[in-house]
C-alpha positions, 0 to 999 in steps of 0.5 A: 503477459510473462513476467518483465524481462527487467525482473527475470533478467536479475532473478540470478541475484537473488539465487539462495535469498530464500526470505526476506530475513535472509538479506541480513544474514547471507552474505552479500544478500543486501548488495544483491537485493540493491542490484535487483532492485536497481533499474537500467536508467537512473532516477532522481527523486524529485526535490519536495519540501517535506517535514515530520510531525509527531503525533499519538494515537491512544498513547501510541507515539507515531510520526507522519511525514508531510511532502509537498504544499497545496494552493488551498484547494489541492489534492492531498493523500495519506500514504501508508507502506508495506512491509507485512506489518512488522517492516517497512519505514518512512525511507523506503521507495514504497514510501518516500519516493511514492510520495515525492512523486505523488506530490508532484503529479497532483500538484499537491500534498502526501501524508505518509505514516509511519506506523508502529510494527509488529511485534512491538505492538499489534492490532489496533495499534496501526489501525488507529495510527492510520486513522489519526494520520488521516483525521489530522490531515483533514483538521490541518487542511488550510495549513497545508494548502489543501482542500478538505473534501479532496483528502484520500487514504491509500497504502500497499501491501500491508499498508493496503490492508490498513488503509481499507481497515481504517477507510471502513471504520471512518465510514462507519463513524460518518468520515469519508476519505474522497478516494481510496488507494490499495496496490497489491493489497491484503484484504483478508485474513485468509483465503484459497490458492489459486492453481492457475496463479500458483502454476504461473509463479513457479519461477517467482524466486521464494523471497517474492512468494506469499502462500498461505501459511506465510500469510496466515503467520504474517496476519496472526502476528498482526493480530495478535491476541485482540478478541475483536478485530472486526475491521482488520480485514474483509473476510466477514465485512457486510456488503453495506460496509463495502458500499459505503466506502469512496471511490476505490482504485486497486492496483493488482500485481499479474505475479503476485499471490496477494492477488488473489485476495485483491481480486476477491475483494474487487468482486466483493466491493462491486458486487455491494455496489462499490466503485471500484477501478481495477488496474491489472499491474502487468508482469510485475512481482508483489512491491513494484513500487519499491523501485523507480519510474525508470521502470514503466510499470511503476510510472504507470502505476503512479500515474494511475495513483495521481490520476484518481487522487487528483480527479476524485474519480475512478474509471469504471471497468 
C-alpha cells in the first residue's frame, strides 16, 4: 500500500533536514521533527509504576528501568531501544511508551535496557549489557512477580540487532528467552540493495533512508576494533544457531531500507527450521514505534508484541 497519509502529509516539515544530526544544527529542525511525530489524536501514556535498577556488565555500569508488576505467573519482556547504536535513551517513545503499553497489555513486566552507546563503547559492551539485563530479570523473577520461564527478549532497529545477538549467545550457553521480538531490525552487517524497494522509497525523506554506506558506517562504528564479533550479526551464523532460537516475531516496516535485512533473516531462520512469524507493517517508515498508539500501525504492532509475549507463541505464516 502507499505510505500512510498521516506521514506523507507531514513530509514537508522535514524539508532541509537531511540527517538526524541536522535536528540539532538546523534552526527550527527539532520543532519540525516534533510536529512530524505528533499524531492526529492526543494519547496519554499509561500510568505504570516504574523504577530504575543499576547493573554492571564486565565493569561497564548501566541501568534498566522496570515497568509494572506481576502476580507471580505473569510474563515479562526485556526491551531494547534503537538509535543506530549511538543514540536513543529510556525517555524516547520507542523505549518508554512501548514499555508502558506492553506492560499494561500483557499484565506483566517490561524491563527497558539503557545500554551504553557508541563511541563511548563498542562491541561487545552493549551486547553483554543486554545479556546481563535478561539474566538479571530471570534471577529476580520472583521479586518481579513474573514466571521464570515467561521472560522474552526484544528490541527495535539497533535494539533488534542487540536482542538477536544476545539471544544467540544465550542459546549457545544453554539459556533461552521465552520469545524473541524483533521490530524493524538490522540483522546483518551488510547486504545488497533491493532495487524494487529502493524505487518505492524514492520520495522518502533522506533522514529515513539507510543506504548501504550509512549502514556500513553505523555497524563499523559499533564493532570498533573488535577482533572477533561472531555474535554481533548473522552474516556467517551457522543454521543450527538460528534453529535454536525461541519463537520469534519479526515486525517489518514496509518502507524501510532495513527491511531487506529483516526479510533475509526471516528466510534464513525459516530455512534452518526456526519458528518465525513475519508481520509486514504496511504504509510505515523505519521507526514507527516512536509514534503513539493513536497511529493505528503502531497500535497494531503493540498488540502483536503483547500477543506473542503473553502467549509465548508465534503464528505460522
